[in-house]
N, C-alpha and C positions, 0 to 999 in steps of 0.2 A: 512527333518529329518524323520526317520522311526517311525511311531506309529502303533503298532499291535492291541491294544485294547483301547477302550474308558473307561477310568477308572471312570469318572463321572457317567457313566450309571449305576453303581452298587450301588451308593449311594441312600439312601432313601430320597425323597424330600417331602416337605410339601403337594404338590398336591397328592402324593401317599396316604397320610392318609385321604384325603377328598373324594376321589372317591371310589366306591365300587370295591372289588377285581375282579369282573366279567369283568370290563372295560379293565383290564390289561391282561386278560388271552388270550394267543395265540391260534389260531385255531389248531386243532390236527396236521395237516400236518406241519404247520410252527413250532410247538413246537418240533416235531421230527428233522426238518432240523436245528432248532437252536442248539440242542445239537451236531448234526452230524458235523456242520461247526466249532465247537470249537476246532477241531483237530489242532494242531501246524503245521502239514505238509502242510496245505494250505496257510501258510504264507511264504512258501519258495520263490516264485517269488518276493515277496516284499523285502525280506532280500537281494536279489541279485541286486536290482535296487535302493535301497534307502540307504543313509548313516545313521549310527546309532545315530550320534550327530549333524552333520552339516545340515544347511538348515532350511527352514520353516517347522513346522510340518505338516505332510501329513494327509490326510484323514485316520482314522483308518482302517487297513486291514480288521478287522472283519466287519466294516460297509460296505466297498466296496464289500466284498464277498456276504454279504446278500442282498445288493442292486442288485448285478449282478444276484443272484438266482431269485429275484422277477422280474427283467427286462425280463429275458429269459423264465420264466415260464408262464408269462402273456402277453408276446409279446408287451412290452411297449417301447416307446422311452425314451430317457434320460430325456427330459423335462416332459413328463407325469409321469414317474416314480418318479421323485423328488416331483412333486406336490401331487402325491397320498401318498407318504411316509410322507410328511408334514401334510397331511389331516387326515390320518388314525392313531389311537392311536396304534392298534395292529402292524401295519407295522413299525411305529416308534420304538416301543418297540423291535420288531424282529431285526431291524437294529442297535440296541444298540445306539440310538441317544437320549440324555437327552432332558427334556422339554425345557430348556432354551437355548439349543444349536441349531444353524441353520442347515437345512438339506443341504448336499453338493450341490453346483451348478451343473447343467448339464454339463457345460464346464470342471469342475473339473473331472468328470468321464471320459470324453474324453481324458483328458491329462493323467490321470492315465493309461489308456489303451495304449496311445502312448508310455509312459515311460516303461511300462512293456514289450512292444513288441520291444523296441529299440535294435539295434544291431542284428537284425535277430531272436530274441527270439519270442516264441509263448506261451504266459502265459496261454491261454485257453487249449492248449494241455497238458501243465503241470499240470494244475488243474484237468483236466479230467483224466489224468493217476493216480494222487493221489486218486481221487474219487474211481476209480476201485480197487486200491490196498487196500483202507480202506474197501471197500465192501468185498474183499476176506478175510481180516483179521477178520471182524465182522461175517463171516460165512454166508453172504447173497448169495454168490456164492456157493450153497451146493447141488443143485440138479444134475441130470445127466449132465456130462460135455459134451456139444456138442455146436457147433457154426454153424451160417449161415452167408454167405457172399453175398452181393449184391452191385450194384452201382446205382447211380441216378444222375441227373443233377441239379445243382443250377444255375439258370439263373441270369446273371449280369443285373444290373438296368440301361439298356440302351434302346434307341428306335431301331426299326428294321433297320439294316444297309443296306444302298445302297452306290454305289460309289459316286454318286452325293451328298448324304447326308453327307458322310464322308468328302469330299472336302469342303463343305459348313461349316462343323463344324471346319475344320482346319483353313480356312480363318478367321473365326469369332474368334476363340480362339487366333490365333496368332496376329491379329489386336488388340485384348483387351490387351494382355500381353505387346505388344509394347507400346501401349498408356499409360499403367500403369508404365512402366519403364521410359518412357519420362516425365510423370508427377511427378515422384518421383526424378529423377536425371536429372538435366539440362545438356545439352551437349551431350545427348546420340543419336547422329545421327539426320539426317533430319527427318521432319514429315513424317509418313508412310501413303501412300495413302489408304483410306478405300475402299476396293473393295467388301464389303459385298453385296451391292445393285446389282452390276453386277452378283455376284453369285446367288443372290435370284431371279433375272430375269430369268436366265437359269434354275433354279430348277422349277419354275412355267411353263416354256416352256416344260420341260420334262414331267410334270404332264399332260399337255394339249395333247402332242404327245401320251402318253401311252393310252389315252382314245379312240384313233382312232382304235386300234386293227388291223392295217394294216401290211402287210410284210415290208413295208419301215420304220415302226415306230422304230424297233430296230436299224436300221442304223442311224436314226435321233437322237436317244438318245445317241448313241456312239459319234456322232459328237459333240452333246452338252456337254457330259461329257468330250471330249478332250479339248474343249474350256475352261471349268471350271478348267481343270488341268493346262492349260497354264496360267489362271489368278492366280491360286494358287502358281504356280512357281514363278511368279513375286513377290507375296507377301512375299514368303519365302526368295527371294533374298534380298529384302529391309530389312527384319528382321535381316538377318545375318550381315548386315552392322551395325545395332544397337548393336548386340552382340559384334562386334569387338570394337566399341566405348566404350562399357561397359568394356571390358577387358583392354583397353588401359588407360582408364581415372580414375583409382582408386588410383593412388599414392598420389594425394594431399588431399585425404579425410581421415577423421578419421577412427580409427580401426573399430568401430561399423558400419559406413557407408560403409566402404569397404566390410565387411562381408555381409551386406544386399544387396549390388550391386552384389557381386559374387553369392549369392543365386538366385537373379532374372535372372542373366545371365545363370546360370546353368539350371533353370527351362525352360527358353526360348530355350535354346540348345536342351533340351529334347523334347520339343514340336515340334521343327523344324525337328528333326531326325525322329520323329513319322510322321510328315506331309509328309516328302519325301517318307517314305514307303507307305503311302496312295495314294500319286500321282502315285508312281511306279506300285502298284497293279491295279490302275484304268487304266493306259495305257496298262498293260498286258491284262486286260479283254477286252479292245478295240481291242487289236491285235488278240483276239480269244483264249487266254490262259485262260480257265475257271477254271481249277484245280490249286489252289494256296496253298501250304503248309504254315502254320503260317500266315494266312490271319488276318489282323487287321480289328476288327468289330466296334471299338469305340475308339475315341481319348481320351475319358475320362476313359476308362477301357481298356488300351491297351493289357492286358494279357488274356482277354476273347477270347474264340475261338468258331466257329461254331461247333455244335456237333449234328450229325445225328444218332439217335438210331434206331435199327432194329425193329421199330413198325410202322405199316401201318397208324395208326391213330395220330401219333405224327409228327409234322412238325420239321424242323431244329430249334434247341435251341442254344442260344448264352450265354455261361457262363463257368462253370467249372464242371468237373466230381468229384464225391465224392464216396469213397468206405466205406462201413459200415460193420463191424464185429459185430455180436449180439450173446449173450449168451442165454442159456435156460431160464434165468430169465428176459429176454428181456431187458437187459442192454447192451448199446453200449460200448463194451470193447475196440474197436480200430476203428479208422477212418483215412482217408487220402484224401486230395484234390489235384487233378492234373489239370494242364492246358492242354487243347486239349482233344482228345478222345483216349487215349492209350487202347489197347486190354484188355478185361477182364481177359484173361488168365495170363497176366503179374501181376495182382493185387491180385490173390488169395493167393499166398504163403506169400507175405509181410503182408497181413491182418491176416493170421493165426499165423505168427510168432510173430507179435505184441501182439495178444492176449495171447500167451504163455508167453511173457515177463512180461506182466501185471498181469496175474492171477497166474503164477508160475506153471502151470501144462499143459500137452498136452491134448487136447480134445479127447474124445472117438470117437466122430463122427463129421463129417463136411458135410454140405449140401449147395449146390449152384444150380443155374439154368445152362442150358446147354451152355451158353456163356462163362463159365469158364473152360469148359472141354478141356483137352488135356492129352494125355498119360503121358507126362512129370509131369504134375501137380498130377495125381493119384499116380504115383510112388514116387514123392517127399513127399506127404502127408503120405503115408504109411511108408516111410523111417524115418520120424521123430516121428512115434509112433501112428497116428491116425488109429485106427482099422477099423472103418466103414466110408468109403468115398462114399458119394452120389452125384456123378456128372454124369448127363445124357450125354450120347454120342451124338454128332452132326452127321448128315449125316445118311447114311444106316447103320443099325446095323447087325451084324452077329448073328447067332442062339445063340452062347455062350454069346454074350453080351446082347441079349434080355433076356435070362434066368437069367443073373446076375441082371439086373435091375428090374426083377419081384420078387425078394426076398422081403420077408415081411419087413426086417429092412431097405432096400433101399427105398421102397415105403413110409414107415413110416417117414423117414427123409425128403423125398420129400414133403409130406403133411405138415410136420412142417415148412419146408423152405418157403412155400407159405405165412405163416404168417408174414414174413418180409415185405411183401408189405403193410400190415396194419400198421407196425411201420413206413415205409417211408411215407405213407399217413399221419399219425399223425404228424410226424416231419414237413411235408410241411404245413399242415392246422394249427396246433396250435403253432409251434415253429419257423415258418418263413423260413423253409429250402427251399421253393420253390424259393426265389429270395433274393439274398445278397444285402444289402443296403450299404455295405463297398466296396470300390474300390480296384482293384488289386488282385493278388493272395494271398498276405499277408492278406489283408482285408477280403477276402473270407474265409481263414482259420480261422480268428478270428471269423467271423460271424457263420460258421459252428460249431465251437468249442462252442460257446455260446449257440446254439440251442441244441446241445448234452448235454451240462451242465444242462440246464433247464430240458430237458427230463430225463436224469439219475437221478436228484434230486427228480423229481416227482415219478419215479419208486422206488427209495429207500425209499421214505416216505410210499409207499404202502407195501414194503417188511418188514419194520422194525416191 
């Protein structure tokens, strides 16, 4: 059942009369955000996902929003956040939790996130959109209207991928899932052979071979990887028989047991399909095909991709690409999370268009680095009303182009554009944008949205 506000938090308790007023005073930044988050528009995601009358009363929406702000502003885990809110009087006051009421359990926060994102929704994107619109209505976006766009990489929380390591992960995960299924439901096929020791033995052999640094080492590694692929194939074949038994033996079970058995079967089938892709790409590499589109780099985060940026000092990163659109007030007005490494030229126009939708006005100027440049992008930005387009040209420049880029307004926008590197650095250092701890593309979007939510709230507290 939907609860938007904690009504009891507004009642004066006996403890309020005993303690001095200074104890209950909120810090200046939290006091500003406390009034800011009272806006009804931030409750929209909750109204869409919770019934107004049926079900157990939920954690009040205002409490969840304030705990979400503290979580991402201070980079806390759910467990650490709940402990600090329970311990600090000012944080409990900020979250609108009465003295006698318990602080929400960390698992409750996780369940709320899952419910708000059910059905393909993205509640963090919705909250960030409401935040930008409110900033526009409150005249916080009032300086010269210009935007800067840049991209960065958010790494997935995985170990460095190798073909042998991915095959070892596949065998271990599939074996564990099959044993879990057979322990839960009797008659789910014959006992599967545990081949993890055989896999581990070959992983150790590969480690020893690579230490030799000889020309024959690569061929030996490929031979051992092929043996591991054969072992993994046998494990997957045995697991498929278990899935068939699961699908066939559900008619005599109760409805709840049938649903649980079908969920386990679906999870196992998904893992088997992913394992087949991993084995296939390992065989392709052994055959000499080193360039593989849509390469899987983790069985635990299958949507993460290898991303090589055009910087000599950066190695290949494994994760997701993020596009950030920033206003002159250093507010992130729009963002996007993409799988793989799409060209920057394709990301500029969507970023500016989303900024226009949220702020309600076309920027006077736009600045990016040379990776976003293309003649089509320049013409498109001018066509929608951007008067000053500062996109450095790639490659050899003509005399006319050189004179164009030497204009004072062009160079001024480029100097301002360089400041976005500082914003990205702050997002990575303070708000956790360097590595997502949530799995999958949807999880990464939720993580990035939370980091931007915390960053924007901090900026708003300084602008008010």
